[in-house]
C-alpha positions in Angstrom: 45.5 69.7 -19.0 44.6 71.4 -22.3 41.3 73.2 -22.4 38.9 73.6 -25.3 37.9 77.1 -26.2 34.2 77.3 -26.8 32.7 79.8 -29.2 29.4 81.7 -28.6 29.0 81.4 -24.8 32.5 80.2 -23.8 32.2 77.1 -21.8 35.4 75.2 -21.2 35.4 71.5 -21.4 38.2 69.2 -20.1 38.8 67.3 -23.4 42.3 66.1 -23.9 44.5 66.6 -27.0 42.0 69.0 -28.6 42.8 72.6 -29.4 39.7 73.5 -31.4 36.9 76.0 -31.1 33.6 74.2 -30.7 30.0 75.1 -29.9 28.4 74.6 -26.5 26.2 71.8 -28.0 29.3 70.1 -29.4 31.1 70.4 -26.0 28.1 68.8 -24.3 28.1 66.0 -26.8 31.9 65.5 -26.3 31.4 65.5 -22.5 28.5 63.1 -22.6 30.5 60.8 -24.9 33.5 61.0 -22.7 31.3 60.1 -19.6 29.8 57.1 -21.5 33.3 55.8 -22.4 34.8 56.2 -18.9 36.9 53.1 -19.3 38.7 54.5 -22.4 39.8 57.7 -20.5 43.5 58.1 -19.7 43.0 58.7 -16.0 46.8 59.0 -15.4 46.6 62.5 -16.9 44.7 63.6 -13.8 47.1 62.1 -11.3 49.5 64.3 -9.3 52.4 63.2 -7.2 52.5 64.0 -3.4 55.8 64.9 -1.8 55.8 61.4 -0.2 55.8 59.8 -3.6 52.2 58.7 -3.4 49.8 59.3 -6.3 46.8 61.6 -5.8 43.7 62.1 -7.8 40.6 64.2 -7.2 37.3 63.1 -8.7 33.7 64.4 -8.8 31.4 61.5 -7.9 27.8 61.3 -9.0 24.9 59.6 -7.1 25.8 60.4 -3.5 22.8 61.1 -1.3 23.7 60.2 2.3 26.4 59.2 4.8 25.9 55.5 3.8 27.1 56.4 0.3 30.2 58.1 1.7 31.0 55.2 4.0 30.6 52.7 1.2 32.9 54.6 -1.1 35.6 55.2 1.5 35.6 51.6 2.8 35.4 50.1 -0.7 38.3 52.1 -2.0 40.2 51.4 1.2 40.1 47.7 0.3 42.1 48.3 -2.9 45.7 47.3 -2.6 48.0 50.3 -2.1 45.3 52.8 -1.3 46.4 54.9 1.7 43.6 57.4 2.0 40.2 58.0 0.5 38.2 61.0 1.7 34.8 62.1 0.3 33.4 65.5 0.9 29.7 64.8 1.4 28.7 68.4 0.4 30.7 69.0 -2.7 30.9 65.3 -3.8 34.6 65.7 -4.2 36.7 62.5 -3.6 40.4 62.6 -2.9 42.4 59.4 -3.1 46.0 58.7 -2.4 47.7 55.4 -3.2 51.1 53.8 -3.8 51.8 53.8 -7.6 53.4 50.4 -7.6 50.3 48.8 -6.1 47.4 50.2 -8.1 46.5 52.9 -10.6 43.9 55.6 -11.2 41.9 53.4 -13.6 41.5 50.7 -10.9 40.1 53.4 -8.5 37.5 54.6 -11.1 36.6 50.9 -11.9 36.1 50.3 -8.2 33.8 53.3 -7.9 31.8 52.0 -10.8 31.5 48.6 -9.2 30.2 50.3 -6.1 27.5 52.0 -8.2 29.0 55.5 -8.6 30.1 57.4 -11.7 33.3 59.5 -11.5 34.6 62.5 -13.4 37.7 64.5 -13.1 37.0 67.2 -10.5 36.3 70.5 -12.3 34.6 73.1 -10.1 32.8 74.8 -13.0 31.5 71.5 -14.3 30.4 70.4 -10.8 28.4 73.6 -10.4 26.7 72.9 -13.8 25.9 69.4 -12.6 24.5 70.6 -9.3 22.4 73.2 -11.0 21.1 70.7 -13.5 20.2 68.3 -10.7 18.3 71.0 -8.9 16.3 71.9 -12.0 15.5 68.2 -12.6 14.3 67.8 -9.0 12.1 70.9 -9.3 10.6 69.7 -12.5 10.0 66.2 -11.0 8.4 67.9 -7.9 6.1 69.9 -10.2 5.0 66.8 -12.2 4.4 64.8 -9.0 2.3 67.7 -7.5 0.3 68.1 -10.6 -0.3 64.4 -11.0 -1.1 63.9 -7.4 -3.8 66.6 -7.3 -5.5 65.1 -10.3 -5.4 61.6 -9.0 -6.7 62.7 -5.6 -9.6 64.5 -7.4 -10.5 61.3 -9.1 -10.3 59.3 -5.8 -12.6 61.9 -4.1 -15.0 61.5 -7.0 -15.1 57.7 -6.4 -15.3 57.9 -2.6 -17.7 60.9 -2.3 -21.0 60.7 -0.5 -22.7 58.9 -3.4 -20.3 55.9 -3.3 -23.3 53.6 -3.5 -24.4 55.3 -6.7 -21.1 54.6 -8.4 -21.4 51.8 -10.9 -18.5 49.3 -11.3 -18.0 50.6 -14.9 -17.7 54.2 -13.7 -15.3 53.2 -10.9 -13.1 51.2 -13.3 -13.1 54.2 -15.7 -11.8 56.5 -12.9 -9.2 53.8 -12.0 -7.9 53.6 -15.6 -7.8 57.4 -15.7 -5.8 57.4 -12.5 -3.4 54.8 -14.0 -3.1 56.9 -17.2 -1.9 59.8 -15.1 0.1 57.9 -12.5 2.3 55.7 -14.7 4.1 58.6 -16.6 4.2 60.7 -13.4 5.8 57.9 -11.4 8.2 57.1 -14.2 9.4 60.7 -14.5 9.1 62.0 -10.9 10.5 58.8 -9.4 13.6 58.7 -11.6 15.9 60.3 -8.9 15.0 57.5 -6.5 14.9 54.7 -9.1 18.4 55.5 -10.5 19.9 55.7 -7.0 18.2 52.5 -5.8 19.3 50.6 -8.9 22.9 51.7 -8.5 22.9 50.6 -4.9 21.4 47.2 -5.7 23.9 46.6 -8.5 26.6 47.3 -5.9 24.8 44.8 -3.6 24.0 47.4 -1.0 21.1 49.3 0.4 20.3 53.0 0.7 17.2 55.0 1.6 16.1 55.0 -2.0 15.7 51.2 -2.2 12.6 50.9 0.1 11.2 54.1 -1.5 11.5 52.6 -5.0 10.2 49.2 -3.8 7.2 50.8 -2.1 6.3 53.0 -5.1 6.8 50.2 -7.6 4.7 47.7 -5.6 1.9 50.2 -5.0 1.7 51.0 -8.8 2.0 47.3 -9.8 -0.6 46.2 -7.3 -3.0 49.0 -8.3 -2.6 48.0 -12.0 -3.4 44.4 -11.1 -6.4 45.4 -9.0 -7.6 47.7 -11.8 -7.5 44.8 -14.3 -9.3 42.7 -11.7 -12.0 45.4 -11.2 -11.2 45.7 -7.5 -12.6 48.5 -5.5 -9.3 49.8 -4.0 -6.3 51.1 -6.0 -3.3 53.0 -4.6 -2.1 55.2 -7.4 -2.6 58.3 -5.2 -0.5 56.8 -2.5 2.5 56.2 -4.8 2.4 59.7 -6.3 1.9 61.5 -2.9 4.8 59.5 -1.6 7.0 60.8 -4.4 5.7 64.4 -4.0 6.7 64.7 -0.3 10.0 62.9 -0.8 10.9 65.2 -3.6 10.2 68.2 -1.4 12.8 67.0 1.1 15.3 66.0 -1.6 15.0 69.4 -3.3 15.5 71.3 -0.1 18.5 69.2 0.7 20.0 69.6 -2.7 19.4 73.4 -2.6 21.3 73.7 0.6 24.2 71.5 -0.6 24.7 73.3 -3.9 25.3 76.6 -2.0 28.7 75.3 -1.2 31.2 76.2 -3.9 34.7 74.8 -4.0 37.5 77.1 -3.2 39.0 76.3 -6.6 36.3 78.5 -8.3 37.6 81.5 -6.4 41.4 81.3 -6.7 41.3 83.9 -9.6 40.4 86.5 -7.0 44.0 86.6 -5.8 45.9 84.7 -8.5 46.6 86.8 -11.6 46.2 84.6 -14.7 49.0 86.5 -16.6 52.3 88.1 -15.9 54.1 91.0 -17.7 57.2 89.2 -19.0 60.4 91.2 -19.7 62.0 89.6 -22.7 65.8 89.4 -23.3 65.6 92.3 -25.8 63.9 94.5 -23.1 60.4 94.4 -24.6 57.5 93.5 -22.3 54.3 91.6 -22.9 51.5 89.8 -21.0 51.8 86.0 -21.1 49.8 83.3 -19.3 51.3 82.1 -16.0 51.6 78.6 -17.6 54.3 80.0 -19.9 56.3 81.7 -17.0 59.2 79.6 -15.9 61.6 80.1 -12.9 64.5 82.4 -13.8 62.4 84.7 -16.0 62.0 88.4 -15.3 58.6 90.0 -14.8 57.5 93.6 -14.3 55.0 94.5 -11.6 53.6 98.0 -11.8 52.3 100.1 -8.9 48.8 99.2 -7.9 49.1 95.7 -9.4 48.8 92.4 -7.6 52.0 90.3 -7.8 51.4 87.2 -9.9 54.5 85.1 -9.1 56.8 84.3 -6.2 60.2 85.8 -6.8 63.1 88.1 -5.8 63.3 91.8 -6.6 66.1 92.6 -9.0 65.3 96.3 -9.5 63.1 98.9 -7.9 61.8 99.8 -4.4 58.2 99.8 -3.2 55.9 98.9 -0.3 54.0 95.6 -0.4 50.6 95.1 1.2 50.7 91.6 2.6 47.6 91.9 4.8 45.5 89.5 2.8 48.3 86.9 2.6 50.1 87.1 6.0 47.8 89.2 8.1 50.6 91.9 8.6 48.9 95.3 8.6 52.0 97.4 8.0 53.2 97.8 4.5 56.5 96.1 4.0 59.3 98.1 2.5 61.0 96.0 -0.2 63.9 96.5 -2.5 66.8 94.7 -4.2 67.1 91.1 -3.0 63.8 91.0 -1.1 61.3 88.2 -1.7 57.7 88.8 -2.9 54.8 86.4 -3.1 51.9 85.9 -5.5 48.7 87.4 -4.1 50.4 90.4 -2.4 49.7 94.0 -3.6 52.4 96.3 -4.9 51.4 99.6 -3.3 53.9 102.0 -4.8 56.9 101.7 -7.1 57.6 99.6 -10.2 59.4 96.3 -9.5 61.4 93.9 -11.7 61.1 90.4 -10.1 63.1 87.3 -10.9 60.7 84.4 -10.9 61.2 81.5 -8.4 57.7 80.0 -8.9 54.7 80.9 -11.1 51.9 78.6 -12.0 53.0 75.9 -9.4 54.9 76.0 -6.2 53.9 79.5 -5.0 52.7 80.5 -1.5 49.2 80.4 -3.0 49.7 76.8 -4.0 50.9 75.9 -0.5 47.8 77.6 1.1 45.6 75.7 -1.4 47.2 72.4 -0.5 46.7 73.0 3.2 43.2 74.1 2.5 42.5 70.8 0.6 43.8 68.8 3.5 41.7 70.6 6.1 38.6 70.6 3.9 38.8 66.8 3.4 39.2 66.3 7.2 36.2 68.4 8.0 34.0 66.5 5.5 34.1 63.5 7.9 31.3 65.2 9.9 28.1 63.2 9.4 24.8 65.1 9.7 22.0 64.1 12.1 19.7 63.0 9.2 22.5 60.9 7.7 23.1 59.1 11.0 19.4 58.4 11.4 19.1 57.2 7.8 21.9 54.7 8.2 19.5 52.6 10.4 16.5 53.2 8.3 16.7 50.9 5.3 17.4 47.6 7.0 14.6 48.2 9.6 12.0 49.1 6.9 12.8 46.1 4.7 12.7 43.8 7.7 9.4 45.1 9.0 7.7 44.9 5.5 9.1 41.4 4.9 8.0 40.1 8.3 4.5 41.6 7.8 4.2 39.9 4.4 5.4 36.5 5.6 3.4 36.6 8.8 0.1 37.3 7.1 0.9 34.8 4.4 1.4 32.2 7.1 -1.9 33.3 8.7 -3.6 32.3 5.5 -5.1 35.6 4.2 -3.6 35.1 0.8 -0.7 36.7 -1.0 -2.5 39.8 -2.4 -3.8 41.0 1.0 -0.5 40.2 2.6 1.3 42.2 -0.1 -1.1 45.1 0.4 -0.2 45.1 4.1 3.6 45.0 3.2 3.1 47.9 0.9 1.3 49.8 3.6 4.2 49.2 5.9 6.7 50.4 3.3 4.7 53.6 2.6 3.8 54.4 6.2 7.5 54.1 7.2 8.6 56.1 4.3 11.3 58.6 5.2 9.3 61.7 4.2 9.3 63.1 7.7 12.9 62.0 8.1 13.8 63.5 4.8 12.2 66.8 5.7 13.4 66.9 9.3 16.7 68.5 8.6 16.3 70.4 5.3 13.1 72.1 6.5 14.9 73.5 9.5 17.9 74.5 7.4 15.8 76.5 5.0 13.9 78.3 7.8 17.1 79.0 9.8 19.0 80.1 6.7 16.2 82.6 6.0 16.4 83.9 9.6 20.2 84.2 9.3 19.9 86.0 5.9 17.8 88.6 7.6 20.6 89.0 10.1 23.2 89.4 7.4 24.6 85.8 7.5 24.8 83.7 4.4 25.3 79.9 4.9 27.7 78.1 2.6 27.4 74.6 4.0 24.3 72.4 4.5 25.6 71.0 7.8 27.0 74.2 9.2 24.0 74.8 11.5 24.6 71.5 13.3 28.3 72.4 13.8 27.5 76.0 14.9 25.2 74.6 17.6 28.1 72.6 19.3 30.6 75.5 19.5 32.4 76.1 22.8 35.4 78.1 21.6 35.6 81.1 19.2 38.9 82.0 17.6 39.2 85.3 15.8 41.8 86.5 13.3 42.7 90.2 13.9 43.4 92.0 10.6 40.2 92.6 8.7 38.1 90.5 11.1 38.2 92.1 14.5 39.3 95.3 12.7 37.7 97.0 9.8 39.1 96.1 6.4 40.1 99.7 5.5 42.7 101.6 7.5 41.6 104.7 9.5 43.2 107.7 11.2 43.9 106.7 14.9 44.9 110.1 16.3 42.5 112.6 14.7 41.9 114.3 18.0 45.6 115.0 18.4 46.1 117.1 15.2 44.7 120.5 14.2 41.8 120.6 11.7 43.8 122.8 9.3 46.7 120.3 9.3 44.4 117.4 8.7 42.7 119.3 5.8 46.1 120.1 4.1 47.3 116.5 4.6 44.1 115.2 3.1 44.4 117.4 0.0 48.0 116.2 -0.5 46.9 112.6 0.1 44.5 112.9 -2.8 47.5 113.1 -5.2 48.8 109.7 -4.0 47.7 106.1 -4.9 49.1 104.8 -1.6 46.5 102.9 0.6 47.6 104.8 3.7 47.2 108.1 1.9 43.7 107.0 0.9 42.8 106.4 4.5 44.1 109.9 5.4 42.1 111.5 2.6 38.9 109.7 3.8 39.5 110.9 7.4 40.0 114.5 6.3 37.0 114.6 4.0 39.1 116.5 1.4 37.7 116.8 -2.1 40.1 119.4 -3.6 43.6 118.0 -4.4 46.6 120.3 -4.3 47.6 121.3 -7.8 51.0 120.5 -9.0 51.6 117.7 -6.5 54.2 115.2 -7.5 54.5 111.7 -6.1 57.7 109.9 -5.3 56.8 106.2 -5.7 56.9 104.4 -2.4 57.9 107.5 -0.4 55.3 110.3 -0.5 54.0 113.5 -2.2 55.5 116.9 -2.4 54.0 120.2 -3.6 54.1 124.0 -3.1 51.2 125.4 -1.2 50.9 129.2 -0.8 54.6 129.5 -1.6 55.6 126.9 1.1 57.1 123.5 0.2 55.0 120.8 1.7 55.7 117.0 1.9 53.4 114.1 2.9 54.8 110.7 3.3 57.1 108.4 5.3 59.2 109.8 8.2 62.4 109.3 6.1 60.9 111.1 3.1 59.9 114.0 5.4 63.3 114.1 7.3 61.8 113.2 10.6 64.2 111.9 13.2 64.1 108.2 14.0 63.6 108.8 17.7 60.6 111.1 17.1 59.0 108.4 14.8 59.7 105.7 17.4 58.1 107.8 20.2 54.9 108.2 18.0 54.8 104.5 17.3 55.1 103.7 21.0 51.8 105.5 21.5 50.2 103.6 18.5 52.2 100.3 18.2 49.8 98.8 15.7 49.8 101.9 13.4 51.8 103.2 10.4 53.0 106.8 10.4 52.4 109.4 7.7 54.2 112.8 8.2 53.1 116.2 7.1 56.2 118.4 6.8 56.3 122.2 5.9 59.2 124.5 5.7 59.5 126.5 9.0 57.0 124.4 10.9 57.1 121.3 13.2 56.2 118.0 11.4 52.7 116.6 12.1 52.5 112.9 12.6 49.4 111.0 11.6 48.9 107.4 12.9 46.9 105.2 10.5 45.7 101.9 11.7 42.9 99.4 11.1 40.3 100.3 13.7 38.3 97.8 15.6 34.8 97.0 14.3 32.3 99.1 16.1 30.8 96.3 18.2 33.9 94.2 18.7 34.2 94.8 22.4 30.5 94.1 23.1 30.4 91.0 20.9 33.5 89.5 22.6 32.0 90.3 26.0 28.7 88.7 25.0 30.5 85.5 23.9 32.4 85.3 27.1 29.2 85.8 29.1 27.7 82.8 27.4 30.6 80.7 28.6 32.5 80.5 25.3 36.3 80.6 25.3 37.7 83.3 23.1 41.2 83.5 21.4 42.9 85.7 18.8 45.3 84.1 16.2 46.9 86.6 13.9 49.7 86.9 11.4 50.3 90.5 12.5 53.2 91.7 14.7 53.1 91.1 18.5 52.5 94.7 19.5 49.5 95.1 17.3 47.9 91.9 18.4 48.6 92.6 22.1 46.9 96.0 21.9 43.8 94.6 20.3 43.6 91.7 22.8 43.9 94.1 25.7 41.1 96.3 24.3 38.9 93.3 23.9 39.8 91.7 27.2 41.1 88.5 25.5 43.8 86.7 27.5 44.8 84.1 25.0 46.3 85.3 21.7 49.2 84.6 19.4 51.0 86.8 16.8 53.0 86.2 13.6 51.3 82.9 12.8 51.5 81.5 9.3 48.7 79.1 8.0 50.5 76.1 9.5 50.7 77.8 12.9 47.0 78.6 13.0 46.1 75.0 12.0 48.5 73.7 14.7 46.7 75.8 17.3 43.3 74.6 16.1 44.5 71.0 16.2 45.7 71.6 19.8 42.2 72.9 20.8 40.6 70.0 19.0 42.8 67.6 21.0 41.5 69.2 24.2 38.0 68.3 23.0 36.9 71.8 22.0 34.6 72.6 19.2 36.1 75.7 17.5 34.4 78.5 15.5 37.1 80.2 13.5 36.4 83.7 12.2 38.9 85.1 9.6 39.2 86.9 6.3 42.7 86.6 4.8 44.4 84.2 2.5 46.4 82.9 5.4 43.2 82.2 7.3 41.6 80.0 4.6 43.3 76.7 5.7 42.4 77.5 9.3 38.8 78.2 8.3 38.6 74.8 6.6 40.3 73.0 9.5 38.0 74.5 12.2 34.9 72.7 13.4 32.9 75.5 11.8 33.9 78.9 10.4 32.8 82.3 9.4 34.2 85.0 7.2 33.2 88.7 6.6 32.0 89.7 3.1 35.1 91.9 2.8 37.3 88.8 3.0 39.2 87.4 0.0 37.1 85.0 -2.1 39.3 82.1 -1.1 38.5 82.6 2.6 34.8 83.1 1.8 34.7 79.8 -0.1 36.5 78.0 2.7 34.1 79.3 5.4 30.8 77.7 6.3 29.1 81.1 6.6 29.8 84.7 5.4 28.4 87.8 7.2 27.6 91.2 5.7 28.3 94.7 7.0 30.8 96.0 9.5 29.2 94.5 12.6 30.5 91.4 14.4 27.0 90.8 15.9 26.5 88.2 13.2 28.8 85.8 15.1 26.7 85.5 18.3 23.5 85.7 16.1 24.6 82.7 14.1 25.4 80.7 17.3 22.0 81.5 18.9 20.0 80.7 15.7 22.0 77.5 15.2 21.3 76.3 18.7 17.6 76.8 18.3 17.7 75.1 14.9 19.6 72.2 16.3 16.9 71.8 18.9 14.3 71.8 16.2 16.2 69.2 14.2 16.3 66.9 17.1 12.6 67.5 17.8 11.8 66.7 14.1 13.7 63.4 14.3 12.0 62.5 17.5 8.6 63.3 15.9 9.5 61.2 12.9 10.6 58.3 15.1 7.5 58.6 17.3 5.2 58.6 14.2 6.8 55.4 13.0 6.5 53.7 16.5 2.8 54.5 16.5 1.9 53.9 12.9 4.0 50.8 12.0 2.2 48.5 14.5 -1.2 49.6 13.0 0.1 48.9 9.5 1.5 45.5 10.4 -1.8 44.6 12.1 -3.5 45.3 8.8 -5.6 48.3 10.0 -4.0 50.6 7.4 -4.5 50.6 3.6 -1.8 52.1 1.3 -4.1 55.2 0.9 -4.3 55.7 4.7 -0.6 55.1 4.9 0.1 57.8 2.4 -2.2 60.2 4.3 -0.5 59.4 7.6 2.9 59.9 5.9 1.7 63.2 4.6 0.4 64.3 8.0 3.8 63.5 9.6 5.6 65.6 7.0 3.3 68.5 7.6 3.9 68.2 11.4 7.6 68.3 10.9 7.4 71.3 8.5 5.2 73.2 11.0 7.6 72.5 13.8 10.4 73.9 11.6 8.4 77.0 10.9 8.2 77.7 14.7 11.8 78.9 14.4 10.5 82.1 12.8 8.4 83.0 15.9 10.8 81.9 18.6 12.6 84.2 21.0 15.7 85.8 19.6 17.4 85.4 23.0 
């Protein structure tokens, strides 16, 4: 789809058939105009074809607040003819729909969404982030307005009902009531907009959500207060309406803040996918071109140290390819004429000419992305505790309020007192405590985890962490440190290590960099020359020295094999000098410092531990033996890892997946819950529910412990909210509670729930 280039600030805007440079303000106007004229959009331009022949579209959906919205959208779209699948991610508001093209079309899908009360846009990660940020800012402004208005109205109420109430004249009381109305009306109109818009959309779609009773309660309280002000009554309830909005907005803002932490993996693909390729033209000249202009059959140049941008076959050159982030294989792969290379891998040494087989589409990266989409959509089916409780809330509240009004009306007390009682029921049963029950715990727990080096990406991750009974680790870069290290430092002489380190400083090879770090060398050998992909040679004190592969240093194959037998998961670097025996250095990715103790701790807690890796069998077996892990598998591609996770799921297990590579991203999305180290590729970090900092694996058991305590607190909060309603509602129905007292009781329940959440900070770390 063509993109618009934006001057002065560079925002891209998905407008079709326009290749102009526009300002940000113009782009916003175009986008707003496009959203207003949703029916005129050619939605077929955003449809892709699945291998099965079905049509597929991804949409960003506005106005989603709870699981009831998700269920309504999925069931509603499922009733369209030809729709095979409709999955909504509750966190990112991303909707994926598949249908048979001969039965329906994309326009019908969007029209159905509109009839259900939801607005749709083509899914654009950058635009979604902008919408999320704008929504959070609006909620924060509404919260500030509600807080300011509530304080002022409460001051006026206190003035009326202070100790000298008998001295207040009717005129003075009415004056204070009108001042309260003057403050409350604009405050409610602005601060209540998030709830009013959502409630109106639900009512238009002939359905109910949590915002419907909220909007009814606030509107009735304000309308009744205006009527009683006009009639010079003693009691008005402007403060109740504004306080109601204030506490609800706190919960809504906390929830929105947690949700917007999740960023779609699509924002992070640039970390591994180069956006350009160096094309070799027929006349032999070279030039950088966008991947969109690279076609299969073209020839591209990949220099040493560059990331490969296409899938293809090598036509000229030899090198070593670092595939660790893509396949999990730790050893550099020797490649030459006729060998395949994949986008996302790193060319460690020589210059390569690659004949393209896939560029912008159809690469290994695209396959991983497709698997990741499928896994992410499946995981989004998880419904949070608060959403499950909220599904029962709206019908019960409306029923209770309606019965109270009808009952008292039949009892003969008049419609106004009956309506006041109904309003009190609506307010006292308001979901402030329910709305705060989960977000308050999430915020406190995420702060605790942040102090422990764990950053949450998903709002519902804590609830899933709490139910884990199986932990699956990737090996390369997860159980091991991301950078290679010298494995046999105690087997070589210090002077040999120093010389090797000085030679290694002259090489750009990643294994040489590991050797240079281990030696601590700072002074490179002068005159050293590097043979791309093989090693370095130089003359030191009149003696020719070489550092590189066994072949480059003329080491016999049986000697190299014997060294590898001692270190099966290592790569060899050889230091050769004329007249001296060669010195062999084994370089490998070392285990993280606390890997052994962390795995032992997890097993002590009764958790099942497995290792799934794309590395070769010997390397995985050695690590598993060191850690005491009996169940492991090697040489797994992304499909293989997902297959194992599905098998564990079929056994009823709740799996925590910990991984860092590109090949781990689909598995991270498919697992019940997932973590990734900060050293991981951005794609894996985006697919994971949490990211941990530093070289320590202690963040894994820490996250599980904190999540368990948080889950307990969430359940306690929901029980407190339910108990509050069980006690308060009968009093409200009986007519013993005014709307003001209902608002105070509602506020007290919210404070209790928040205080219970804060107890997490002072609990045992166990």
